[in-house]
N, C-alpha and C positions, 0 to 999 in steps of 0.2 A: 479400582472399580471394575475395569475390564477383566482383570484376572478373577475377581470374585464372581462376575457374571458367567465367565467361561467355565469356572469350577462348578457353579450352580447348574449349568447346562449339562455337564458331564454327570453330576449327581442325579439330576432329574431323568436323564436317559437310562442310567443304571437302575434307578428305582422303578421306572416304567417297565423295563425288561424283566425285573424280578417279580413284579406284582401286576400281572396282567389283569387280575380280577378287580383291581381298583377302578372305580368309575369317576374319579375326580378329574376335572378338566386338566389339560396339559399345562395351561398357564398357572393353575393353582399348585400343581406339583412342582413347577419351576420355582415359584415363590417360596414354597416350603423348603425345597432344597437350598435356595439362597439363604433362608433364615438359619438353617443348620450350619451352612458354611460360615455365615457371619458370626454365629455364636462360637464356633470353633476357632475362627481367626482372631476374635477379640479375647478369647479365653475367659469369657464371662457368660453367665446364663442369660438367655433371651426369653422373656415371658410373652406368651401369646394369650390374649384375653378374648374370650367369646361371651357375648351377652345373649340372654334368652336362648340357651343351648337346646331347650326342648323344642323350640320352633325349628332350629336347624336340623334336628333329628327326624322331623316328620317327612322330609323328602329324601329319596334315595341318594342323590348326590350330596346332600347335606350330611346324611348319616355316614357316607363313605369318607367325606372330609373329616368328620369327627373321629372316625376310626384311624385315619391316617395321622391326624394330630396326636392321638393317644399313643400310637406306635412310635412316632417320632419322639414324643416326650418320655416314653418308657425305654428308649434304646440306651444301651450301655455305651459310655464314652470313656476314653482314657483319662487317667488322673491329670488334673490341671487344665483340661480342655472344657470350654463352656458347652452347654447343652440347651435344648429347648425345654421350657417348662410351660405347662398348660393350666390356665385359670379359667374355669367355666362357671358362669352364673346361670342358674336354671331354676325353674319352678316345679320341676318334676321330682316329687318326693321319692318315688320308687327308684329313679336313677341315682338320687343322692344316697339312698340306703344301700344300693348295690355298690356304689363307689366306696362307701364307708366300709363295707364288708371286705372289699378287695384291698383295703389298706390305704386308700387315698385320704388326704386330710380334707374334711368337710366342715365348713363354717356355716352356721345358720344365722339368719337375721331374726332375732327374737323381738317380741313386742317391747315397746318402751314402758318403763315404769310410770306410775301416775305422776310422781314428782317431776320426772324429766319432761313428760308431755305437757304438764301444766306450766312449767317454766318456759316452754316454747310458745304456748298459746296465750298465756296471760303474762303481762298486760298488753302485749303487742297487738293481738287480734281480738281480745275479749277483755273487758274491764276487770280489774282486780277485785272490785266489789261484787261482781256477779257470781256469787258462790253457787247458787242453784243452777245457773246456766252451765257452769263448768261440770257440775255433777251430772247433769243431763247429757252433756256431750260425752263424758267418760263412760257413762252407763250404756250409751248407744254404740260407740265405735271402739272404745278401749284404746290400747296402745299401738294399734296397727299404724306404722309410719305413713304409708301411702294414704290411708283413710284420714289420718290427722292432717296431712298436707292438704287434702281436698277440703276438709272442714275449715282450715285456715283461709283458703281461697274463698269459700262460701261466706265465711264471717265478714271478710273484707267487702265482698260484693253486697251483702245485706246492709252493712254500715253505710256504704255509699248510696244504696237505694233509699234507706231511711232518711239520710240527710237530704237527698234530692226531693223526696216526697214532702218533707217538712218545709223546704224552700218553696215548692210549688203551692203548698197549702197557704203559706204566708202571703205569697203573691195573689192568690185567689181572694183571700180575705181583704187585702188592701184594695183590690179591684172592686169588690162588692161594696166596700166602705165609700169609695169615691163615687160609685153609681148612686149610693143612697144619699149622698150629699147633694147630688145634682137633681134629685127628685123634688117636686113641689112640696111645700110644707103641708103636713097632715096634722090632725088632732092628736093629742097624747094617747087616747084610746086606740085610734087607728094605728099609731106607731107601735104600740105595745102588741097588738094583735099581729102586726106584720112581723115582728121579731119572733113571736111564738110560732108562726107559720114557717118561717125560715128554719127555725130550730127543728121542728118536726120533719121538715123536708130533708134536712141533713141526716137525721136519725133513720128515716125510712129508706135512705139511699144505700144502707149497708145491711148485710145479713145480720141475724141476731148474734151469731158466734163471732162475727167480725167487729161488733160494737164493743166487745170486751177489750180492755186495755192490755196491750202486749208489754210486758215489763222490760224486755231488752232484746238485743239482736240475737242472742242465743235462743231464746224462746221462740222468736219468729222463725229461725232456721229449723229448729226441732219440730215445729208444727208441720213443715213440709219436707222433712229429711228424706223420705223415700223418693219423692219427686226430684229433689235437688241432687241426690246421688243416684240418679237413674242409671248411669253407665255402670257403676259398681254393683248395684243391685241386679241389673240385667246379667252381668257376668256371673254372679253367684247363683242366680236362678238357672242359668245355662249349665253350670257345674252340677246343680242339684238334679236337673233333668238327665244329664249324662250319668250321674250316679244311679238313678232309677233304672236306666237302660243298660247298666254295666253287665258284661257276660258273667261275672262272678255271682251275680244275684239272680241269674235266670231261673235256676231251679227253685230257689227260695221264693221268687215272685210267682212262679207257677203253682206253688203250694206243695208239691212233692208228696211226701207221706202225710204231711199236716194239711189241714184245711186252709182255705184262703184267709180266714179270720185269724187263725193261730199264726200263720206265716207273717201276716202283716203286723201282728203284735210282737213277734220275735224281732222283726226288722226295726219297728218303731221303738221297741224297748232298748235295743242296743244304741240307737241314735240318741234317745233321751238320756240314757246313762252317760254317754259321752258328753252331751251338752250340760248335764248337771255337775260335771266335775270341773273344778277350777284349774287343775293342772293336767288334764287329759288322762290317759290310761297308760299303764306300764307295758312295755314291750315284752314278748315272751322271753324265756330264759336264754335262748340262742340269739337274742337281739332282734332288731326290726327285720332283718333278712329272713328270720325263721317264722314270720307272721303267717298264720294259716286261716285266720278269721276272714271270710269273704267280704263281710261288711266293711271292715277296716281296710282291707286291700282295695276295695272299690273307692272308699273315701280318700285314701292316699293317692290313688291313681288319678282321680279327677281334680285333686288339689284342695278339697275342703278340709283335709287333715294333713298336717305336716309333721315330719320327724324332728325330734329334739335329742341331742346328746349332751345332757348336763354334766358338768365336771364332777359334781358332788353326788350324783344319783344315777340310776340305771336309765337307759334310753326310754323315751316316752313318745306317744302319739298325742298331739294336741290340735285343737281346732285352729284354723288359719287366722280367724279374726272373730270379733263379737258379732259382726254382721253375718258371718257364716253360721254362727250359732243360731241367730234369729231365723235365717232362711231354713236351716235344717229342722228346727223345732216346728216351724210352720209347715214344712213338707211332711213331717211325721204326723202332725194333726190331720192334715188333708188326706194322708194315706188311709187312715181308718174312717174318716168322715165320708169318703166317696164310695165306700163299700155298700152293697145292699143291706137292708135292715138286719137280716139274720146274721150275716157275716160281720156286720158292724158290732152287733151285740156280742158275738163271739170274740172279736178283737178287743173290745173293752173289758170283757171278762178276763182274758189272758193278760192284758195290761195290768189289771187289778191284782192278779196273782203275782206278776213279776214286780209289782211295786214294793219297794223296800227290800227286795232280794237281789242278789248279784245275778245278772243275766248270764246264763251259761254261754261260753264261747261257741261260736258256730264254726264247724270244720268244713273245708272245701270237700265236696263229694268226690 
């Protein structure tokens, strides 16, 4: 162990002298050199795993560390000696596309199929007989693994809440029945009018829409889904706001050679075309790295669109989730609805012209 640490110190000193531009802390350089020495001494590859790589790349020191790890993982070693291997988990679609173009192996987390998602949710969290409830859940969140996990947690919470409310209602009824038995005897007519008054009081204690019988836990959850998934919806809305402010869309948002109404229609048309497709859009002939459409570049950069490299077809750009589709469609509708009257009419006219036609790709000016 002492020999390994001494060797790591020598390696770290040599690396620091050769790479003065590196801004990673000395302790981190020491650990990196120790990992390289350990891999060489064991004659086995050592895997370094980084989670949420896009967060690490936001800070200068984190970006320097990531570059140092990439250089260490890409260094050539003699045959038979172990080396460092780098496994990075990231939500940055552009970084994934660049890594794929550079020859790195990129694995994407695709959405679950309906059969797989249904096997996980039913009957553990949702009754097997609730077919309509499952159809509503699948239509709302699709096969996004994180969203399905959140749905499972919410279904369990709703089931516990329903059981608790039922027990509270039963205790309240028993309490009222005991109080009724302690009251003095009344005439049959007075007793009947008393029951009618209690029934009317119970009905008037609820809103009209709350008096309708809720068929199951899934329907109860779907009625308040945006509120229940407030954190997920807030993140998607932040991504949509970042997309609207993206530098790639600056000239298109300003109108340029086109009027504001036509520009809004062009932007909303591309978004609607993407949302209408079940499997996204195909990448250009040169791959995702050759993408030039500013709208898709902005969507990819903010994370509302993710890259896919299917084994049986060409690369594609697909929406990150069904909730992302809902947020983008709402954003596209608001984009035209908030324009002044004349520009809104112009936007609707151009959307009508683009309807049914392939929206021409937009080039970066």
